[in-house]
N, C-alpha and C positions, 0 to 999 in steps of 0.2 A: 504494500500500500504506500501511497504518498501522503505524508502528514503535513504537507506544506501549507494547507489551509486550516488545519486543526489548531485551535488555540485553547490553552489551559486558563480558565478563569480562576483567580486565586481563591474565590469562595469555595471551590470544589475541594481544595486541599487546605482546609481551614487552619490546621495546626502547623503548616509549613510557613516559615518566614518568607519574606519576599525573595531573599537570596536563594533559599531552598527551592521555592517554586520555580524561579527562573532556571536554576541549575537542573531541576528535575525535568522541566520542559525541554531544555536543550539536550539533555542526555537521552531523552526519548525520541529525539529527532523532530520535535515540533519547532516551528519558526516564529510563533507568536504567543503572547500571554495577554489575558484581559485582567486589568488590575482593579482592585478595590482600594478606595482611598485610605482605609484603615492600615493596610499593609504599607502603603506609601508613607503615611504619617509616622509609622514606627521607626523608619530609618531616615526620614527627611526627604524632601523632594529632590534635592540635588543628588543625594546618594542613590535614591531609587532610579533616577534617570541613568546614572552611571552604571548601576548593576545591569540594567536591561541592555544598554548600549554595548557594554563590553562583552556581553554574551552573544551579541549579534542578533538579538531578537527584536521583533517589532511589537508595539502595544496595540492590540486590536481595538480596545476600548478602555475607558475609565468609568468606573461606577462608584459612587453615584452622585449626580446632582439631583435637584428636585425638591420635594416637600415644599411646594409653592402655594399651598391652599390656605395659609393662615389668614385670619380675618382682621386681626388687630395690627396696629402700626408697628409695634415692636417685633411681632412675628414676621411681618412682611420685610422689615428692614434686615432682620437676621437672616432670612432666607436669601435675600438678594446678595448680602455680603458673602454668605457661604457659597453660593453658586458662582459668584465672580471668582472666588478662590479656586473652586473646582475647575473653572474654565482656564485659569492660569496654569493649574497643575496639568491639565490635559495637554496644553501647548508645550509645556516643559518636558513632558514625557514622550512627545512626538506622536500623539494620536489626535485625529480630528473628532473622534466620536466620544461625546460625553453622554452617557446613558442617564436619562431623567426618570426617576421614580417620582411621579408628580405630587404625591401627597394625598392623604385621606381627608376625612372630615375633621373640623375643629373639635367635634365631640369626642374624638379619640384621645384618651389620656396619654397614650404612647403606642408605637407599633406593637401589635399583639396584646394591647392592654384593654381594660374595660372602658365603656363609654362614660364620659363625664355626665353626671345627672344634669338634665336640662341644658346639655351642651348643644352647640350649633350643628344641626343635621341637614342643612340645606345643601344638597349635593349639586343642584344646578348652579347656585351661587359659588360653590367651591370650584366647579369647573371653569367658571368665568374668571375667577381669580387666578387660576393656573394659566389661562390664556393671557391675562394681563401681565403676569410676571414673565412669561416667555417673551412677550413683546418687548418688555423692558430689557431683557437680557440679550436679545438677538444682536443689537449693535455691538455690545461688548464682546460677545462671542466671535462675531465677524472680525473684529479688530485682532483677535488672537487666533484666527483661522481654525475655529472650533465649531462643530455642529452640535446643536442640542438635539438629542435623540429621544423622542418620546417612547416610553415603553408602556403598552397596555398590560395591566395585571389582571389575572383571573378575578371575576366578580367577588369571590370570597374575601378579597383584600380591598374592596372598595371603601370600606369604613375607615381603615386605619393606614392604608399605604398608597392607594392610587384610585382616584375618582374617574380615571380613564380605564375602561375595561376591554375595549375592542380596538382592533386596528382601524376600523372605520372612524371611531371617535378621534383617534390620534391623527389620522390623515385629514379629517375635517378641520381639526385645530391647526394643523401644519399648513393648510392650503393657502393661507394669505402670505406665507413666508417663502422665500427662495429655498429650493431643495438643498442648496449647499449650507443653509443656515439651520434648518429644522428637518430632521429625518425621523425614522421609526425603526424599532427593533422588532424582528419576528422571533419571539421566544416561544418555542413549542409548548412548554409547560403552561403558559398563560393563555395561548390562543387556539390550541388544538381542537377545542370543542365548538368553535364559532361556525355557524352554518354558512356564513359569508366569507370564510377564510380564503378560499381560492380566489374569489373575486377581489378581495382586498389586497392579497399578496400581488395579484396582477396589477392592480391600481398603484400600489406602492412602487412597483418596479417601473411602470410607465411614467410615474412622476419623478423617478430618480431618487426616491427617499429611503430605500432599504440601506441602513447603515450597519446592520449587524444581523446575523442569524445565530441564535443561541439554542442549544439543544440539551434537553434532559427529559426524563420520562415522568408521567403522572402515575403514581403508585397508590395502592390502597392496601390496608385501611389508612386513612389520614393519621398522621402523627398528632399527639395532643396539641402541639403547635403546628398548625397547617403549613406554615412556612417551610417546615423541615420535611415535607412529604414529596420531595423530588428523588428520582432514582436514576440509575444509569440507563442510557438509551437501550431499549429492548426489554427492560424489566417491568414495564407497565402497559398502559393502554394506548399510547400514541402511535399513529401510523407514520413512521419517519420516512419510508420510501416515498409515499405520496406527497407529504408536505415538502420534502426536500426537492422533489421533482417540480412542484409548483414554484418554489423559490428559484430553482435553476432556470425555469422557463423565462423568468424575467431578465436573465442575463447577469444576475448577481454573481460576482466572482471574488467577493471578499472573504474574510476569515469566518470560521465557524467555531464559536465558543461553546465549550461545555461548562455550564454553570449549575452546580448541584448543591443544594442545602439538605443535608441528611446526616444525622448524628452517627449512624453506623458507618457510613462512608467516610466521614471525618475521622473516625477511629481506626480506619484501615491505613496501613502504610502508604504513604503518598506514591511511591513507585508502583505499587500494585494498582492503585486507583488510575494512574496515568496509563498503565498498560491496558486496563479494562476499557478506558476511554478509546484508546486506539483500536482495539479489537472491534468494539461496537461501531465505531465510525467506519471502519473498513467494510463491515458487513451490511450495515443498515443505512448508511448515509452516502458514503463516497460513490458507490455504484450508480447513484441516482442524480449526481451533480451534472 
């Protein structure tokens, strides 16, 4: 197999440091890594950029920006400041793609937390605030040659993480912006169930907005924390050959990230996890590209 498009997202090997993840990816013959900002922060931006560069790898994306749905002035200001920092980090790391988990309802006490009694549950207003913050951030992102990449999350996360649940919602929000400024990510875990998925993948491709293709499986039973219910490709319910073919039909030729949140996989030696990634990619994804 050729692993030149396969990218290790650092969330998949949670207990590897950035240096370990980069070394593990390189040793496995991968050419790219997808970085989470927590791993970058642990060593500092300059050192993170050096580690990746000296390994000869590219950064397929940086995760995450977003959480733009705050309704109060302090929350709005904090979100804009954090996202401007994320934009600068993406630029310094050499990636154009900043993945945006746009944020849930103000009624969420925290991600995966209980709702605040009498909290703001107006999801329509929350989506409008996300749009407004994206509009404010686009000029700054353009100055730094960074694209804001809207990620639809499965509807079970609409309350606490993302009020955008479908590719169609993300594409509609992106429509007024240039495709080099605002794109979308096709994450199989979040969108596999969507009856309009093929149509929306085709639309995203035609509009030049597919910034990333992320893969992992939907497994059952759900973990007590639903966020941790992702599995290796092939272990669950997602039809990867079909969805991959739809993405390939658009002409997308970018990196394909494996991003898995799963406590059992996190407890597995990283080298074993990466080898499983490669095997599943070779059998269920690569032949359909």
